[in-house]
Structure formats: structure tokens, C-alpha cells
C-alpha positions in Angstrom: -9.6 19.0 24.8 -10.5 19.0 21.1 -13.1 21.5 20.2 -15.4 20.4 17.5 -16.1 22.9 14.6 -17.8 22.3 11.2 -14.3 22.2 9.8 -13.1 19.7 12.3 -16.1 17.6 12.1 -15.7 17.5 8.2 -12.0 16.4 8.6 -13.0 13.6 11.0 -15.6 12.4 8.4 -13.1 12.7 5.7 -10.4 10.7 7.5 -12.9 7.9 8.5 -14.3 7.5 4.9 -11.2 8.2 2.8 -8.7 6.1 4.8 -11.3 3.3 5.1 -11.7 3.3 1.3 -8.0 3.4 0.3 -6.6 1.0 2.8 -9.3 -1.5 2.1 -8.4 -1.4 -1.5 -4.8 -2.0 -0.5 -5.5 -4.8 1.5 -7.8 -6.8 -0.8 -6.8 -5.8 -4.2 -3.9 -8.3 -4.2 -6.0 -11.3 -3.1 -8.5 -10.3 -5.8 -5.7 -10.3 -8.3 -4.5 -13.6 -7.1 -7.9 -15.1 -7.7 -7.8 -13.9 -11.2 -4.7 -16.0 -11.7 -1.9 -13.4 -11.5 1.3 -14.4 -9.6 3.3 -12.4 -7.1 5.6 -10.9 -9.7 2.8 -9.4 -11.8 1.0 -8.2 -8.9 4.1 -6.5 -7.5 4.8 -4.8 -10.9 1.4 -3.3 -11.2 1.9 -0.4 -8.7 5.0 0.9 -10.8 2.4 2.4 -13.3 0.8 4.3 -10.4 4.3 5.4 -9.3 4.9 7.0 -12.7 1.8 9.1 -12.5 2.6 10.1 -8.9 6.1 11.3 -9.7 5.0 13.3 -12.4 1.5 14.6 -11.4 1.5 15.0 -7.6 4.3 17.5 -7.3 3.0 19.6 -10.2 -0.6 19.4 -9.2 0.2 20.2 -5.5 2.2 23.2 -6.5 -0.6 24.5 -8.7 -3.2 24.0 -6.1 -0.9 26.1 -3.7 -0.1 28.6 -6.4 -3.7 29.4 -7.5 -5.4 28.6 -4.2 -7.4 25.7 -5.6 -6.8 23.2 -2.8 -10.5 22.6 -2.2 -11.3 22.2 -6.0 -8.2 19.8 -6.3 -9.4 17.8 -3.5 -13.0 17.5 -4.8 -11.8 16.7 -8.4 -9.4 14.0 -7.3 -12.0 12.4 -5.1 -14.6 12.5 -7.8 -12.4 10.8 -10.4 -11.5 8.1 -7.9 -15.0 6.7 -7.7 -15.4 5.4 -11.2 -11.7 4.4 -11.3 -12.2 2.2 -8.3 -15.2 0.4 -9.9 -13.0 -0.2 -13.1 -11.0 -2.8 -11.1 -13.9 -5.3 -11.5 -13.7 -5.3 -15.4 -11.8 -8.6 -15.6 -14.2 -10.3 -13.3 -17.2 -8.9 -15.2 -15.8 -10.0 -18.5 -15.0 -13.6 -17.1 -11.3 -13.8 -17.4 -10.4 -17.3 -18.6 -9.0 -19.8 -16.3 -5.6 -21.5 -16.7 -6.0 -24.5 -19.0 -4.3 -27.8 -18.4 -6.0 -30.0 -21.0 -2.9 -30.6 -23.2 -0.7 -31.8 -20.5 -3.4 -34.0 -19.0 -4.3 -35.9 -22.2 -0.8 -36.3 -23.5 0.1 -38.0 -20.2 -2.9 -40.3 -20.7 -1.6 -41.1 -24.2 1.9 -42.0 -23.1 0.7 -44.2 -20.3 -1.1 -46.3 -22.9 -4.0 -47.1 -20.5 -7.6 -47.6 -21.7 -9.3 -44.2 -21.0 -12.5 -42.6 -22.0 -13.0 -39.0 -23.2 -12.0 -36.3 -20.7 -15.0 -34.5 -19.4 -13.4 -31.0 -20.0 -12.8 -32.1 -23.7 -16.4 -33.2 -24.1 -17.5 -29.8 -23.1 -15.4 -28.4 -25.9 -16.8 -30.9 -28.4 -13.5 -32.8 -28.7 -13.9 -36.6 -29.1 -11.0 -38.8 -28.0 -11.5 -42.3 -26.9 -10.3 -45.9 -26.4 -6.6 -45.7 -26.1 -5.8 -49.4 -26.2 -2.9 -50.6 -24.2 0.1 -51.6 -26.6 -2.2 -50.9 -29.7 -1.5 -47.4 -30.6 -2.8 -46.5 -34.1 -2.1 -43.8 -36.4 -5.5 -42.3 -35.8 -4.8 -42.1 -32.1 -1.6 -40.2 -32.8 -3.4 -37.7 -35.2 -6.0 -37.3 -32.5 -3.5 -36.3 -29.9 -1.6 -33.9 -32.4 -4.9 -32.2 -33.3 -5.8 -31.8 -29.6 -2.3 -30.5 -28.9 -2.7 -27.8 -31.6 -6.2 -26.9 -30.3 -4.8 -26.5 -26.8 -1.9 -24.4 -27.9 -4.2 -22.1 -29.9 -6.6 -21.8 -26.9 -3.7 -21.3 -24.4 -2.2 -18.4 -26.6 -5.7 -16.8 -26.9 -6.2 -17.0 -23.2 -2.7 -15.6 -22.4 -3.4 -12.5 -24.7 -6.7 -11.8 -23.2 -5.2 -12.1 -19.6 -2.3 -9.7 -20.6 -4.8 -7.2 -22.0 -6.8 -7.2 -18.8 -3.6 -6.7 -16.9 -2.7 -3.7 -18.9 -6.2 -2.3 -18.3 -5.7 -2.7 -14.6 -2.2 -1.1 -14.7 -3.8 2.0 -16.5 -6.6 2.1 -13.9 -4.1 1.9 -11.0 -2.1 4.7 -12.5 -5.1 7.1 -12.3 -6.3 5.9 -9.0 -2.9 6.3 -7.3 -2.5 9.8 -8.8 -5.9 10.9 -7.4 -5.1 9.1 -4.1 -1.8 10.7 -3.3 -3.1 14.2 -4.2 -6.0 13.8 -1.8 -3.6 12.4 1.0 -1.4 15.5 0.6 -4.4 17.9 0.5 -6.2 16.4 3.5 -3.1 16.2 5.6 -2.4 19.9 4.9 -5.9 20.9 5.9 -5.7 18.9 9.1 -2.3 20.4 10.1 -3.7 23.9 9.2 -6.7 23.4 11.4 -4.9 22.4 14.5 -2.4 25.2 14.0 0.4 25.4 16.5 -0.8 22.4 18.3 0.4 20.2 15.4 0.7 17.1 17.6 -3.1 16.9 17.7 -3.0 15.9 14.0 -2.7 12.3 15.2 -6.4 12.5 16.3 -7.5 12.5 12.8 -5.2 9.6 11.8 -6.9 7.8 14.8 -10.4 8.2 13.2 -8.9 7.0 9.9 -7.7 3.9 11.6 -11.1 3.2 13.3 -12.8 3.6 9.9 -10.3 1.2 8.2 -10.7 -1.4 10.8 -14.4 -1.5 10.6 -14.3 -1.6 6.8 -11.7 -4.4 6.6 -13.8 -6.4 9.1 -17.0 -5.9 7.1 -15.4 -6.7 3.8 -13.8 -9.8 5.1 -17.1 -11.2 6.5 -18.9 -10.4 3.4 -16.3 -12.1 1.3 -16.5 -15.1 3.4 -20.2 -15.3 3.6 -21.0 -14.8 -0.1 -18.6 -16.9 -2.0 -18.6 -17.5 -5.7 -17.4 -20.3 -8.0 -14.5 -19.5 -10.4 -12.5 -22.1 -12.3 -14.3 -24.9 -10.7 -13.3 -23.7 -7.2 -15.4 -21.9 -4.5 -13.5 -18.8 -3.5 -14.2 -15.8 -1.2 -15.8 -12.8 -3.0 -12.9 -10.2 -2.4 -14.2 -8.2 -5.3 -16.9 -6.7 -3.0 -14.1 -4.4 -1.6 -14.4 -2.2 -4.8 -18.1 -1.1 -4.6 -17.7 -0.6 -0.7 -14.5 1.5 -1.3 -16.2 3.6 -4.0 -19.2 4.2 -1.7 -16.9 5.4 1.0 -15.4 7.9 -1.5 -18.8 9.2 -2.2 -19.2 10.1 1.5 -15.8 11.7 1.4 -17.1 14.1 -1.3 -19.9 15.2 1.2 -17.1 16.2 3.6 -15.9 19.0 1.2 -19.0 20.9 1.7 -17.7 22.0 5.1 -14.0 21.7 4.4 -11.9 24.9 4.2 -8.1 25.3 3.5 -5.8 28.0 4.8 -3.8 30.2 2.5 -0.9 32.0 4.2 0.8 34.0 1.3 -0.2 35.7 -1.8 0.1 33.4 -4.9 2.7 35.6 -6.4 5.1 34.9 -3.5 5.0 31.1 -4.3 7.8 30.0 -6.6 8.2 26.4 -7.8 11.9 26.7 -8.2 12.3 27.9 -4.5 10.0 25.0 -3.4 12.4 22.5 -5.2 15.5 24.0 -3.8 14.1 23.9 -0.2 13.3 20.3 -0.9 16.8 19.5 -2.0 18.4 20.5 1.3 20.7 17.6 2.4 18.9 16.9 5.5 15.5 16.6 3.8 17.1 14.3 1.0 18.5 12.1 3.7 15.2 11.8 5.7 13.3 11.1 2.4 15.8 8.3 1.5 15.1 6.7 5.0 11.3 7.2 4.2 11.6 5.1 1.0 12.4 2.1 3.1 9.7 2.8 5.6 7.3 3.0 2.7 8.5 -0.4 1.4 7.9 -1.9 5.0 4.3 -0.4 4.8 3.9 -1.9 1.5 4.1 -5.4 3.1 1.8 -4.3 5.9 -1.0 -2.9 3.7 -0.6 -4.9 0.5 1.1 -8.3 1.1 0.3 -9.1 4.7 -3.1 -10.7 3.7 -1.3 -12.4 0.9 1.1 -13.8 3.4 -1.9 -14.8 5.7 -3.6 -16.6 2.9 -0.4 -18.6 2.2 -0.5 -19.6 6.0 -4.0 -20.8 5.4 -6.0 -18.1 7.2 -9.7 -17.9 6.8 -11.7 -14.8 6.0 -12.7 -14.7 9.6 -9.0 -14.5 10.6 -8.5 -11.8 8.0 -11.5 -9.8 9.4 -10.5 -10.1 13.1 -6.9 -9.3 12.3 -7.9 -6.2 10.2 -10.2 -5.0 13.0 -7.7 -5.3 15.8 -4.7 -4.1 14.0 -6.4 -0.9 12.8 -8.7 -0.1 15.8 -6.4 -1.3 18.6 -2.7 -1.5 17.2 -3.0 1.7 15.0 -5.1 3.7 17.3 -2.7 3.1 20.2 0.2 4.0 18.0 -1.2 7.3 17.0 -2.2 8.2 20.5 1.2 7.4 21.8 3.1 9.0 19.0 2.6 12.5 20.3 4.0 11.7 23.7 7.0 9.6 22.1 7.9 12.5 19.8 7.7 15.1 22.6 9.8 12.9 24.9 12.5 11.6 22.4 12.3 14.3 19.6 11.8 13.6 15.8 15.1 12.1 14.9 15.2 9.6 17.8 11.6 8.6 17.2 12.4 7.8 13.5 15.5 5.9 14.7 13.3 3.8 17.1 10.9 3.0 14.4 13.6 1.4 12.3 14.7 -0.8 15.2 11.0 -1.9 15.7 10.8 -2.9 12.0 13.9 -4.9 12.2 12.6 -6.9 15.1 9.1 -7.2 13.7 10.3 -8.6 10.3 12.6 -11.2 12.0 9.7 -12.4 14.1 7.3 -12.7 11.1 9.7 -14.9 9.4 9.4 -17.4 12.2 5.6 -17.4 12.3 3.5 -20.3 11.2 0.2 -19.6 12.8 -1.7 -16.6 11.1 -3.3 -15.6 14.4 0.2 -14.7 15.7 0.3 -11.7 13.3 -2.0 -9.9 15.6 1.0 -9.7 18.0 3.4 -8.4 15.4 0.9 -5.7 14.3 1.5 -3.9 17.5 5.2 -3.6 16.7 4.9 -2.9 13.0 2.1 -0.2 13.1 3.8 1.5 16.1 7.0 1.6 13.9 5.1 3.0 11.0 3.0 5.5 12.7 5.8 6.9 14.9 7.9 7.6 11.8 5.1 8.9 9.7 4.0 11.4 12.3 7.7 12.5 12.9 8.2 13.1 9.2 5.0 15.0 8.8 5.9 17.3 11.7 9.6 17.5 10.4 8.4 19.0 7.1 5.6 21.1 8.5 8.0 23.0 10.9 10.8 23.6 8.5 9.4 25.4 5.4 6.7 27.8 4.4 3.1 27.3 5.3 2.2 28.5 1.9 3.7 25.4 0.3 2.3 22.9 2.9 0.4 21.0 0.3 3.5 20.7 -1.9 5.5 19.4 0.9 3.0 17.0 2.3 2.4 15.7 -1.3 6.1 15.0 -1.5 6.1 13.1 1.7 3.2 10.9 0.7 4.8 10.2 -2.7 8.1 9.3 -1.0 6.6 6.9 1.6 3.5 5.6 0.2 4.4 6.2 -3.4 8.0 5.5 -4.3 8.8 3.4 -1.2 5.7 1.5 -1.2 5.4 0.7 -4.9 9.0 -0.1 -5.4 8.9 -2.2 -2.2 5.9 -4.0 -3.5 7.8 -4.8 -6.7 10.6 -6.1 -4.7 8.4 -8.2 -2.4 6.5 -9.7 -5.4 9.7 -10.7 -7.1 11.4 -12.0 -4.0 8.4 -13.9 -2.9 8.5 -15.7 -6.2 12.3 -16.3 -6.5 13.4 -16.7 -2.9 10.3 -17.5 -0.8 8.4 -15.5 1.8 10.6 -16.2 4.8 14.0 -15.2 3.1 12.3 -12.0 2.0 11.2 -11.2 5.5 14.6 -11.8 6.9 16.0 -9.5 4.2 13.7 -6.7 5.3 14.9 -7.1 8.9 18.5 -6.8 7.8 17.8 -3.7 5.7 15.9 -2.1 8.6 18.7 -2.7 10.9 21.2 -1.1 8.5 19.0 2.0 8.2 18.6 2.1 11.9 22.4 2.2 12.3 22.8 4.9 9.7 20.0 7.2 11.1 21.3 6.7 14.6 24.9 7.9 13.6 23.2 10.9 11.6 21.1 11.8 14.7 24.2 11.8 17.0 26.2 13.9 14.6 23.3 16.3 14.3 23.1 16.6 18.0 26.8 17.2 18.5 26.7 19.8 15.6 23.8 21.7 17.4 25.9 21.6 20.7 29.0 23.0 18.9 26.9 25.8 17.4 25.7 26.7 20.9 29.2 27.0 22.3 30.7 28.6 19.2 30.8 32.0 20.9 33.2 30.5 23.5 35.6 29.1 20.7 35.3 25.5 21.9 33.5 22.3 20.9 33.8 19.6 23.4 33.4 16.2 21.7 32.8 14.5 25.0 29.5 15.9 26.1 28.6 14.8 29.6 25.1 16.0 29.5 22.2 13.7 29.0 21.1 13.7 25.3 17.5 14.4 24.6 17.6 14.6 20.9 14.9 17.1 20.8 
């Protein structure tokens, strides 16, 4: 049984609010950018700006938080900065980002056809007068009118393109600040949770369960609000996905309240913590190998949390489908996965659990490529989120058991940067480019193949590691039998 304390209660509140805020922003920000007129490639490139700030800022800030025992202050500051940063995502919408114009192409086509037409209504709204193109009676004044119209449209299109690019750069800057604060907070709250459960580290998954519940409820609420209160943009009625930003910011405010009862553990004097030693510990071959596999898992998670709603929107899913899918996949699929993760890891061991995760990803992406009904994604969610949670919990426990507790924030910060920073952001870039160039289904098949390759490599690594451990145990007898008949548990 889990005993509630003020610290434990604050951690549950923080996981519910913080996970609900960040995951909601992940799920709906891409649909919001799509409504603003940005295509898949530009949407995929945007996280790279956040990746730069993470790679530079998270390891340094995490180390300083450990070194000078400022974990609580760093958590409070990162959360506080996140609140106005999230609201800044709404700047392009508040400033009425221009729509894509098609006047030039439409009217030139009218002129070439030579039919009798009246002035286009969109041109009348701009004060442009163009009328009475007579069939077979093209005059010089008609030609001049079309040329003037073409020049006007070129200038207008260039102006709109520059404005759209300017807002895109603003969003990239905002994303960079937000991702730095977010990754810092993830590493800090993970270290606090693991420190709280102490030697019973498998209970850490209970906090992630609460985070999944908070996320599922928030996703459902945002979807229903977006579908109920639609707005008109570019002469089209669209769901109001921008409501995700004030809701996410409000949840971050509640996260701040949790810091009042939150405490962090410190295990060594600050003088004993050396940044060089931390880097050398991180560069051990087994850690580098696991982090490389984690990059791919992060890329898979990038599809789950950023591109799955995009994919469902392409399949014609309504906001009701998005809400129900978000609620079920977080509360049911993810909760079940976190609860089962502890039993799976204890039964198979960390290496075998990570290997199993990659096999599940390979199967899930292959099945996704065949789906045409968005409701069927609820079935694949059980496989995908089981794969992600099994791997993530196994990696968290792997790094929490191998190095100094005094550097727990540093190592947990590196983990979140590797999986949900480098892997997720690079994967989002690849998905955006691949969706545009090769199509959605080919991209999903590609992810399935890559997952299968990673599964094979990690399986070979795990077998060699197991045999090496067996050889080490029998080293005193001067023999190492390659054909081990005992049952392998991979623990």
C-alpha cells in the first residue's frame, strides 16, 4: 500500500497538472499550426529550436541544481516561466495571421477562358474593379487590367508570406524557451518522485498513472470545447484548438502550488559533485547504447503525442473522436501500461522489457499503416503506449540504479532530453518531411521497419550481456560455457 504524506500528495498533484498541461500542448499545438496554414514540414522543423535549448540548457541547469542544492528553486522558476510562454503561442491568432490568397490564379484563368464574367467578389472587397471580359473581344484595357491585378496580387502575396514567416520565427523562439523549461521540470519532478519512493522505485509508476489520468481528462475537455465553440477563419468554420493554450497555462499555475509542499533529497555535499565525473559516467558504452535506442523510442513517441491527432484529422476524425480517443488512450491504455510495467520489468528484467517494447512498436506502426477508420486507433493505442511506458520506466530505473543519487537530477534530465528531446524532436522533423514527401502510410511502414531493426540489435546486445554476466560468475572455475542450458531470465 502507498502511504500518503504531504510530499507524496504534492507529487500526485504536480504529475496530474503538469502532465496534463504539457501533453495537451503536444497533442493540439500541431493542429493549431495547421489551422494557421503551416504545412507538415514547417510544423516538423519547429521543435528543432527547442532541441537546441534543451541540449545546451538542460544538462548545465540540472548539474547546477544538483551542485548548489537548488532543485526546488529550479523547479519553481522553470514552471513560472512556462506560464506566459505557453500563452505566447496564441500571438499569430490574436494578430490575425493572413490567409493564403488565390486571387491571381483565379482571375487569370477567367481571362484566358474568354468568358463573359463580372467582378470577383473578393476583388470588390479590395476595391479592385474588373468587369465585362467579352468572348473573342479582348481589348488592351482588359490586358492592362489583368496585368495590374497580377502585380497587386504578387505584392500582397509577398507581404503575407513575410508576415507568416515572421510569426513562424516568433513561435520557434517561444518553443525554444518552453521546451527548455519543460525538460528541466520533467527531470526535477522525476528525481523527486524516485527519491520519495526510495528503495521501492517500481512504485514510481503510480505517479505516472496519475499523470496519465490528468492528461486524459484534459484532452477530452479541450476536444469537446474546441468542437463546441468553433470560430471562422479564412471563410471556413474550424474547431477552436487554440483553447488548449489557456487551459495548459492554468494547469501550470496549479503545478506551482504543488511546490509549497514539495521537497527534494540531497545525498552528498555539493563539493563532492563534479561535472566532469558526471559526463564520464554518462559516456560508459552501455549507457551510450541505451541512449541511442532511446532516440528511436522518442521518435515513436513523437508520433504518438504530436502527429497522431494530425493523422486522425487526415482520416476525417471529428473533435468527438479526438476527445474519446484521448480520454481512453490516456486513462485506460496508459494507466494499464504503467500499472503493468512494474510486474513486467520484475518478471523479465530491464533489458528484455526494452527489447519487447521495440517489437510492440514494430507491430503497431505496421498496423497503423493499414487503418482507414480513425476509431481503430483506440486499438493500436494499447500496443503503442504499452511499448512506450515499458521502455521509459525501464530506462528510468536503469539510470537510477547505476549512478550516484547526488546526480539523480542530472541523469534524469539527460534521459528526458534523449527520449522526449532529441528523439522526439528529430523524429517530428523526419515525420513532417516524410509525410509531405512520401505520404503518411509509407512513413508508418518505415517506422515499423526501423523498430524491427532496433529490436534485433537490442536483443543481440541483451544476449551478449547475459552471457558475459554468466562468464563472470564462472570465472573462478576458469571456464565459460557458451551453451548455457539454464533458463534465461535476463534480470
